[in-house]
C-alpha positions as CSV (number, residue, x, y, z in Angstrom):
1,X,113.9,-55.2,159.7
2,X,114.8,-56.2,156.5
3,X,112.9,-59.1,154.7
4,X,114.3,-62.6,154.5
5,X,113.6,-65.6,151.9
6,X,111.5,-67.4,153.7
7,X,110.3,-64.5,156.5
8,X,106.9,-65.0,157.9
9,X,104.5,-62.7,160.2
10,X,101.3,-62.3,162.1
11,X,99.3,-59.3,161.9
12,X,101.2,-57.0,164.5
13,X,104.6,-57.7,162.8
14,X,106.5,-57.2,159.8
15,X,104.5,-57.2,156.3
16,X,101.7,-58.2,158.7
17,X,101.6,-55.0,160.5
18,X,101.0,-52.7,157.3
19,X,97.4,-55.1,156.9
20,X,96.6,-53.7,160.1
21,X,97.6,-50.0,159.1
22,X,95.8,-50.6,156.2
23,X,92.8,-51.6,158.0
24,X,93.3,-48.7,160.4
25,X,93.0,-46.5,157.3
26,X,89.8,-48.2,156.0
27,X,88.3,-47.6,159.4
28,X,89.3,-43.7,159.3
29,X,88.1,-43.4,155.6
30,X,84.7,-44.9,156.6
31,X,83.9,-42.4,158.9
32,X,82.3,-39.1,158.3
33,X,79.0,-37.8,156.6
34,X,79.6,-39.0,153.1
35,X,82.5,-41.6,153.3
36,X,83.8,-43.1,150.0
37,X,83.8,-46.5,151.5
38,X,82.1,-48.5,154.0
39,X,83.8,-51.0,156.1
40,X,82.1,-51.9,159.6
41,X,84.7,-54.5,160.1
42,X,87.8,-52.6,159.9
43,X,88.0,-51.1,163.1
44,X,86.7,-54.2,165.4
45,X,89.4,-56.2,163.7
46,X,92.1,-53.6,164.3
47,X,91.0,-53.8,167.8
48,X,91.5,-57.8,167.8
49,X,95.1,-57.4,166.5
50,X,95.7,-55.5,170.0
51,X,98.2,-52.6,168.7
52,X,97.5,-49.9,171.1
53,X,98.7,-47.0,168.8
54,X,96.6,-48.5,166.0
55,X,93.8,-49.1,168.0
56,X,93.7,-45.9,169.6
57,X,93.7,-44.3,165.8
58,X,90.9,-46.8,164.4
59,X,88.7,-46.3,167.5
60,X,89.2,-42.1,167.2
61,X,90.9,-41.6,170.5
62,X,94.1,-40.6,168.4
63,X,93.5,-37.5,165.5
64,X,95.7,-38.7,162.5
65,X,96.7,-35.0,161.9
66,X,97.9,-35.1,165.4
67,X,100.2,-38.2,165.2
68,X,101.5,-37.2,161.9
69,X,103.4,-34.0,163.2
70,X,103.3,-32.3,159.5
71,X,105.0,-35.4,157.6
72,X,103.5,-35.7,154.2
73,X,102.7,-39.5,154.4
74,X,101.5,-40.2,157.3
75,X,98.1,-41.3,158.6
76,X,96.1,-38.6,157.6
77,X,97.4,-39.5,154.0
78,X,96.9,-43.2,154.4
79,X,92.9,-42.4,155.2
80,X,92.8,-40.5,151.9
81,X,95.0,-43.3,149.8
82,X,93.1,-46.3,151.7
83,X,89.4,-44.3,150.5
84,X,90.2,-44.3,146.8
85,X,92.2,-47.5,147.0
86,X,89.5,-49.4,148.6
87,X,86.7,-48.0,146.4
88,X,88.9,-48.9,143.1
89,X,88.7,-52.4,144.1
90,X,85.1,-52.5,145.3
91,X,84.0,-51.2,142.0
92,X,86.1,-53.6,140.3
93,X,84.7,-56.8,141.9
94,X,81.1,-55.5,141.7
95,X,81.5,-54.6,137.8
96,X,83.2,-58.2,137.5
97,X,80.1,-60.0,139.5
98,X,77.5,-58.0,137.3
99,X,79.2,-59.3,134.1
100,X,78.9,-62.7,135.4
101,X,82.1,-63.8,137.3
102,X,81.5,-66.0,140.1
103,X,85.0,-67.0,141.0
104,X,86.9,-64.2,142.8
105,X,90.6,-64.5,144.2
106,X,92.1,-62.1,146.9
107,X,96.0,-62.5,146.9
108,X,97.2,-61.4,150.0
109,X,94.0,-61.0,151.7
110,X,95.2,-59.5,155.2
111,X,92.5,-58.1,157.0
112,X,90.2,-57.7,153.8
113,X,86.4,-58.5,155.0
114,X,85.3,-57.9,151.2
115,X,83.6,-61.7,151.7
116,X,81.5,-60.5,154.5
117,X,80.7,-56.5,153.6
118,X,80.3,-56.8,149.7
119,X,76.5,-57.6,148.5
120,X,77.6,-60.7,146.3
121,X,75.4,-62.6,144.1
122,X,74.6,-66.2,145.1
123,X,76.8,-68.8,143.9
124,X,79.9,-66.6,144.5
125,X,83.0,-67.7,145.7
126,X,85.8,-65.9,147.1
127,X,89.1,-67.4,147.8
128,X,91.7,-65.6,150.1
129,X,94.9,-66.3,149.8
130,X,97.4,-65.4,152.8
131,X,99.8,-66.8,155.5
132,X,98.3,-69.3,157.7
133,X,98.4,-67.1,160.8
134,X,96.5,-64.3,159.2
135,X,93.9,-66.1,157.7
136,X,93.5,-68.2,161.3
137,X,93.2,-65.0,162.9
138,X,91.1,-63.2,161.3
139,X,88.4,-66.0,160.9
140,X,88.2,-66.2,164.5
141,X,87.7,-62.5,164.9
142,X,85.4,-62.5,162.5
143,X,83.4,-65.4,164.0
144,X,83.8,-63.5,167.6
145,X,82.1,-60.8,166.1
146,X,79.4,-62.8,164.8
147,X,80.0,-61.7,161.2
148,X,79.0,-64.4,158.4
149,X,80.3,-64.3,154.9
150,X,78.3,-63.1,152.3
151,X,80.0,-65.2,149.3
152,X,81.3,-68.7,149.9
153,X,84.5,-67.7,151.9
154,X,87.5,-70.4,151.3
155,X,90.7,-69.5,153.2
156,X,94.1,-70.6,151.0
157,X,96.7,-70.7,153.6
158,X,99.9,-70.5,151.6
159,X,103.1,-68.3,151.2
160,X,102.3,-66.6,147.6
161,X,106.1,-67.3,147.6
162,X,105.5,-70.9,147.5
163,X,103.2,-73.2,145.1
164,X,100.1,-71.4,145.8
165,X,98.3,-72.4,142.6
166,X,98.1,-76.2,144.0
167,X,96.7,-75.0,147.1
168,X,94.1,-72.7,145.1
169,X,92.9,-75.9,143.1
170,X,92.9,-78.0,146.1
171,X,90.3,-75.4,147.4
172,X,87.9,-75.7,144.5
173,X,89.2,-73.0,142.1
174,X,88.2,-74.0,138.8
175,X,90.5,-73.0,136.1
176,X,88.5,-73.4,133.2
177,X,85.7,-70.6,134.4
178,X,86.8,-66.8,134.6
179,X,87.8,-65.3,137.5
180,X,88.4,-61.7,139.1
181,X,91.6,-61.4,140.7
182,X,93.1,-58.6,143.1
183,X,96.8,-58.2,143.9
184,X,96.0,-55.0,146.3
185,X,99.1,-53.5,148.3
186,X,101.1,-56.7,147.2
187,X,103.7,-56.5,144.6
188,X,106.4,-53.9,146.1
189,X,106.5,-56.7,148.8
190,X,107.6,-59.4,146.6
191,X,111.0,-59.3,144.9
192,X,110.9,-58.3,141.4
193,X,111.2,-62.0,139.7
194,X,108.5,-63.4,142.2
195,X,105.9,-60.5,140.8
196,X,106.9,-61.6,137.5
197,X,106.1,-65.4,138.4
198,X,102.8,-64.5,140.6
199,X,101.8,-62.6,137.2
200,X,102.6,-65.7,135.1
201,X,100.9,-68.3,137.5
202,X,97.6,-65.7,137.1
203,X,97.9,-65.8,133.5
204,X,98.2,-69.8,133.4
205,X,95.2,-70.0,135.9
206,X,92.9,-67.4,134.0
207,X,90.3,-68.5,131.5
208,X,89.0,-66.4,128.7
209,X,87.2,-63.2,130.6
210,X,89.2,-62.9,133.4
211,X,90.2,-60.1,135.2
212,X,92.6,-59.0,137.4
213,X,93.2,-55.1,139.4
214,X,96.3,-54.5,140.6
215,X,98.5,-51.8,141.9
216,X,101.3,-50.5,139.3
217,X,104.8,-48.4,140.1
218,X,106.4,-46.9,136.9
219,X,110.0,-46.3,137.5
220,X,109.9,-48.9,140.6
221,X,113.6,-49.0,141.9
222,X,113.6,-44.7,142.1
223,X,109.9,-44.9,143.6
224,X,110.1,-47.4,146.2
225,X,113.2,-45.7,147.4
226,X,111.1,-42.2,147.5
227,X,108.3,-43.9,149.0
228,X,110.1,-46.2,151.8
229,X,112.0,-42.7,152.9
230,X,108.6,-40.7,153.1
231,X,107.2,-43.5,155.1
232,X,109.8,-43.6,157.6
233,X,109.7,-40.1,158.3
234,X,105.9,-40.9,159.0
235,X,106.8,-43.9,161.3
236,X,109.6,-41.8,163.2
237,X,106.7,-39.3,164.1
238,X,104.2,-42.0,165.2
239,X,107.2,-43.5,167.2
240,X,106.9,-40.1,169.6
241,X,103.4,-41.1,169.8
242,X,104.0,-44.7,170.9
243,X,104.1,-46.8,167.7
244,X,106.6,-49.6,168.3
245,X,106.5,-51.9,165.5
246,X,109.7,-51.9,163.1
247,X,107.9,-51.3,159.5
248,X,111.5,-50.3,157.8
249,X,112.7,-51.8,154.5
250,X,109.7,-54.2,154.0
251,X,109.8,-53.2,150.4
252,X,111.6,-55.2,147.9
253,X,114.2,-52.7,146.1
254,X,115.4,-52.8,142.6
255,X,113.8,-52.6,139.0
256,X,110.8,-54.7,138.2
257,X,108.7,-54.9,135.2
258,X,106.0,-52.9,134.5
259,X,102.7,-54.7,135.2
260,X,100.6,-52.9,132.1
261,X,103.7,-54.2,129.8
262,X,104.1,-57.3,131.2
263,X,100.4,-58.2,131.1
264,X,100.0,-56.9,127.6
265,X,103.0,-59.2,126.2
266,X,100.8,-62.3,127.6
267,X,97.4,-61.4,126.3
268,X,95.8,-59.3,128.4
269,X,93.9,-56.0,127.7
270,X,95.0,-53.5,130.1
271,X,93.9,-50.0,131.4
272,X,95.8,-47.9,133.7
273,X,94.6,-45.4,135.9
274,X,97.2,-43.2,137.9
275,X,96.5,-42.4,142.0
276,X,96.7,-38.5,141.0
277,X,93.9,-39.2,138.8
278,X,91.6,-41.4,141.2
279,X,92.1,-38.9,144.0
280,X,91.3,-35.8,141.7
281,X,88.1,-37.9,140.5
282,X,87.1,-37.9,144.4
283,X,88.3,-34.5,144.8
284,X,90.5,-35.1,147.5
285,X,93.3,-32.6,148.0
286,X,96.7,-33.8,147.1
287,X,99.3,-31.1,148.6
288,X,102.8,-33.0,147.9
289,X,105.5,-31.5,146.1
290,X,109.1,-32.3,144.8
291,X,109.7,-36.2,144.7
292,X,107.0,-36.9,146.6
293,X,104.9,-35.6,144.1
294,X,106.5,-36.9,140.9
295,X,105.9,-40.5,142.7
296,X,102.3,-40.2,143.1
297,X,102.2,-39.5,139.2
298,X,104.0,-42.8,138.5
299,X,101.9,-44.8,141.0
300,X,98.8,-46.3,139.9
301,X,96.1,-49.1,139.4
302,X,95.6,-51.7,136.4
303,X,92.7,-53.1,135.3
304,X,93.3,-56.0,132.6
305,X,91.1,-58.8,131.2
306,X,92.2,-62.1,129.4
307,X,91.6,-62.1,126.1
């Protein structure tokens, strides 16, 4: 279902369902003898959402390879991608707090449970921004599990297309202090102009020494089209195994600014790392060819520090 200007969702519909799918990837990536990540909340949160297909994957009833039917960008690839992506952002946050930052903002937090699972130093405040229904559901599900946040977790229930900076300040955010921001799995779900506004707002709220980690997609219009086509192939294969959620056309098409160039022009020192490099560093095979391989080469992550 195509996006609209003021659309909303829960964790079983539209963009919210992608957050649940990502949690499935984290649940799968947390298994094995030597997993790259450890997210003990991913599987129970997926079960709480109650999408049968996702639940059977997260609990191990379904084998990811068996539902992909040979497509390249299926659930098995999601598992690998979520492993390296989650590890990237985990490492970013832990390095930030080791260097003394005590304010953290997770944009579009979805089913992210970092406030509960990472070893935050005393005095760390983690602000989670997302749609009200998403935050309410996650808080209740984790409370039902008896989970207690390690950091001072503060939910900021607001759509990122609206005036979220005011809501963030109202929750106790102090723009005079450095902050570590994450925009994980977010930017392609924003219109290009909303991406620019988001990054401008982050810049305005960031004291010297603040940091940001985000994805970046070079040649965005072509890359998004390629990835959306491959994702549609995966969803078609999942439907043959009981998946029944409409997740087509969730990404906004069209040209958008390169995140590295955009931030550099606004006084940030930036470093880019391609997904191909991250995967290779973890010795995970990347058996894709053609336009899909090219898409992987131009997709990556950015870390930036405010001068």
